[in-house]
N, C-alpha and C positions, 0 to 999 in steps of 0.2 A: 491364209485368209481366215477371218473370224467365222466360227461355226454359226449356222442359222438355227441351231436347235434350241437356243435359249432366247428366242425372240420375245416371249412373254416377259421373261425376267428383265430384258433390256428395257421394254416399255415400262415395267414397274419401276425400274431404277430412274427412268426419265420423270415419271409422275412424282416419285419421291423427291427428285431434284427441284421440280416446280413447287412442290408443297413446302419443303424445308429450306431450300437455298434461295429460291426466288420469292418465296412466301406469297404465292398467289392465293386468292380466296378459294374456299372449298367449292363454290359454284363453278369458278373458272377451271379448277382442277378436274371437277367432274365432267365438264365439257371436253377438256383435253383427253380424258380417259375414254369417252365415247368416240372421239375422233381417232384415237389410237386403235380401238377395237375395230372400227370400220376399216382401217388400213390393213390390219392383220387378216381380217375376213376376206378382203379383196385380194390380198397377196396369196392367200391359201397356202400352198406348199412352197412357194417361192420365198427364200430367205430375204430378209430386209437388205442385206448387203448386195444381193443380186438384182434388186429392182433398178430399172433404168427409166429414163424420162418417158419412153413410150408406154411403159407399164402405168406410170402415174397418169399420163394423158388418157389412157383407156379407162382407168378407174374413175377419173373425173367425168368422162363421157357417160359411163354407166350410171353414176349417181345423178347426173343431170337428167338423164332419160327417165329416171324414177321420180323426178319432180323436185329435186333439191334446187334451191335458188342459187343464183350466182353469189349472193352474199354468204350463204351457208357454205358453199364450196370454197370461197375465198378464205373463210375462217378455217376450214378443214385443211386446206393447202398450207396455210400459215402454221398450223399445229404440226403437220407432217414435216414441214421445212425445219421447224424448231427441233423436232426429234432428231433429224439427221445432223443438224448442227451440234447437238449434244453428243451424238454418237461419234462424230468426228473429233470432238474435243476430248472425250473420256474413254472411247472404246475403239479407236483406231480406224474408223471408217474413212474412206478416202474420197467419196463423192456424195453429192446431194442430188438425187434424181428430181427433186421438186424445185430446184433453183431455176428461176426464170420463167416458170409456168404461171399463167394467169387463169383465173376462173372465168367462165362465160359471164357476160354482163347481164345484170338483172334490170328490169324496169324500175326506175327509182320512184319510190312513193314517199310522200310526206308523212311524218308521224301524226297519228291522231291526237288532237288536242281538244280540250273543252273550251267553249267560249267563256269570257269572264262571267257572264250571267249563269252559265251552267256550273262553273266552279263555285260561285256563291251559293247556288241552289244546293249543290252537293254537300256543302259544309254547314248549311243552316239547319241543323237538327239539334234537339235538346240533349244535353249530356246529363241524364237524370239517374244514372247508376254507374257502378264500377266499369262495366264493359263499354257503355256508350261514352263515358268520360275518357277512357283509354282510346277508343276509336276516334273521337273528335280531336284529341291531341295528336294522334298519329297522322291523320289526314290533313289537318291544318299545317303540321310541320312539313309533310311531303310537298304541299303546294307553296308554302311560305318560303322554303329554302332549297327546293329542287333536289332532294336526296334520291339516291338509288335505294332499292329495297334492302339490299344487304347492309348498306350504311345505316339505315334506320334501325334494323333489328340489332345491330352491334352497338348502338348507343348505350351509354350509362348515364346516371344522373349527373356525374361529374363533368360530362361533356356540355352541359347547359350552363350558360352564364346569364342569369336574369338581369344582372346589373348592366351588362353591356349589350343585352338582347342579341346574343350570338349562340351558335352551336358549333362545337368542334367535331368535324366529320373525319372518320378514318376511311379513306377512299382506296381505290385500286392501287396495287403496287406498294401497299403499306405507307401511302402518302396521307398527310393530314392537311385539312384546310379549315379555315374559320369562315362561317357564313352567317349573315344576319338572320334574325328571326323576327317576323312581323308581329305587331301588337296582338292580333287575333290569335295567332299560334301561341304566343307567350301566355296569354290569358288561359287558353285551353290546357297548356302544359302545367301551369300553376295549379289549376283545378285537379288535374290528374295526379300531380305529386302529392296533393293532400289525401287522395284516396288510394294511392299505390300501395301503402302499407297494408291495406286490407287484403291484398293478394300475395304479397311478397313472402317467399319461402326462405328459410335460413340458407346462407351461402350464395344466394342469387343477387346479381348486381345489374341486370339488364334494366334499361329504362322502361321498356314496354313488356308487359307480362301476359302470359296466357291465363286462363281460368285456374290452372293448376299452380300458378305462382312462379312458373319458370319462364325463361325468355320465349317470347312469342315466335312462332315459326313463320317463315316467309309465305308458306301456303295459307296460313290462317289470315295473315294481313291481306293477301290478295282476295281471299274469299269474303272477308268482312267488307272490303272496299266495293267489290262487285255487288254484294247484297245491299249495301247502303245506297249505291247509285240507283239500283232498281227501286228501292223504297222512296227515293227522292224524285222518281219519275224521269230519270235520264236513260235514254235508250242506247247510248254509246256503250260499248264494252269497256268499262273503266277499270284499268289495272294500274298498279303503282307507277309504271313508267309514263302513263298518260298524264299523271299529275306532274311528273318531272318535265315532260315536254310542254305542258301547259304553263308551268312556271317560266320556262325559257321563252316561249312564244309571247306571253303577255308582257314580259319585261322588254323584249325586243320590239314589240309594237309601240311601246311608249318611250323607249330610250334609244338614242343613237350610239350609246357606249357599248359596243359589242364586246370589247375586251373585258369590261367589268362583269357582264353577264357570263362570259366564258369562265372567268375566274371563280365565280360563285358555283358554276356547274362542276368545275374541276376538269373541264374538257377543252380541247382546242376548238371543237364544235359540238353540237348537241349530241351526236351519236358516236363519235370515235375517239380521237386522240386526246389524251389528257395533257394539259399544259399548266405551268405555274408562271404567271406573268409578274408576280411580286408587285402588283399595284398597291398603292397606298390604301390601307384599310379604311381610313376615314372617307376616302373618295368612294370606295365601294359602298359603304354604308349610306352615303349621301345619295348615290344613284338608286340604291334599293329603296330608301325611304321616300324618294320622290316619284317612284314609278310603279312599285308593286301594289296591285289592287288591295291587298289585305295588310299592308304595312302601315297604312295611314290610320291614325287614331280617329275614332268617331267623335264628332263634335258634339 
C-alpha cells in the first residue's frame, strides 16, 4: 500500500496537474489549494489512503457545524473527489471515500442585482481623467457584456473588435466566446484607448491598467467599483459579479430567448455549468441589440 508520509507532495502534484494539465485559472487553483489544506488538517495523522466514507462524512459535519454553507461544502467535496480520482489514475489509489457523498442543502438565495435605473445611475459619471476613464470603460463593459472579473482583467486590446462591436472573452477551462458590446460601452472603451498610452509600461499588454501601468488587479477593480457605487448613492454592496448578474437579469426580463443569454454568459445557467450552444452569432447580436438597456443608440 502507498505510504501516507508524502501526503503534502501528493496534494502539490494534484495542484500542479490542475494548473498545467487542466489549465484551470489561478483563482480556481487557489480555491482547490485551500480545499486540499482543509482536508489534510481534518485528516490529521490519518493517511489519505486510509480515509473512509465515514471519515469524510464526519469532516463535512464538522465544517457544517462551524457555519460553512451547503454550497461551500459541495464545492469542497467536489475538490476532494477530484483529488482521489487523480490519485487513482496516477498513484495507485483504489477507492474514493468521497464518492456518492452529498453536502447538506443550503437555503437558496437569488443573486443580488441592480435595477435598470440603479445600473444607469452607477454608470452615469464623468470620465474626466485617466483613472475615471478606465473605470467607466471597465464598468460599462462589465454590465454590457456580462464578464467575470478574471475575464475582464485578462483582456488585451486585441480582444476588442470595434468594427463588429464585440469582445473576445477567454473564459473558464480555457474556452473562448464572442460577446456583443453595447454602444455605451464601446464609446467608453474608445475613450479609454485614447488615454491608455498615458499609463502603459513597456512589455505590458493588458487592456485595463493600474496607476503603475501594469495589469490592474482583481482587488483594485472590486474596490473601485464599490467606491463608485457609494459615490453614486447606491446602498447595495456592488461587486463585479453583481454587474454580471444584472446583465443576465435585465436581458432575461426583456427577452424570452434564454439560450441566447446563456451563450453570452458562457454558462448553462447564471451561476454554474458552462455550455456552448453554437447559436448563430447574428441571432445573438439581434437579441442583444433589441433587449439590453445600454445597447441601443441614443437618438
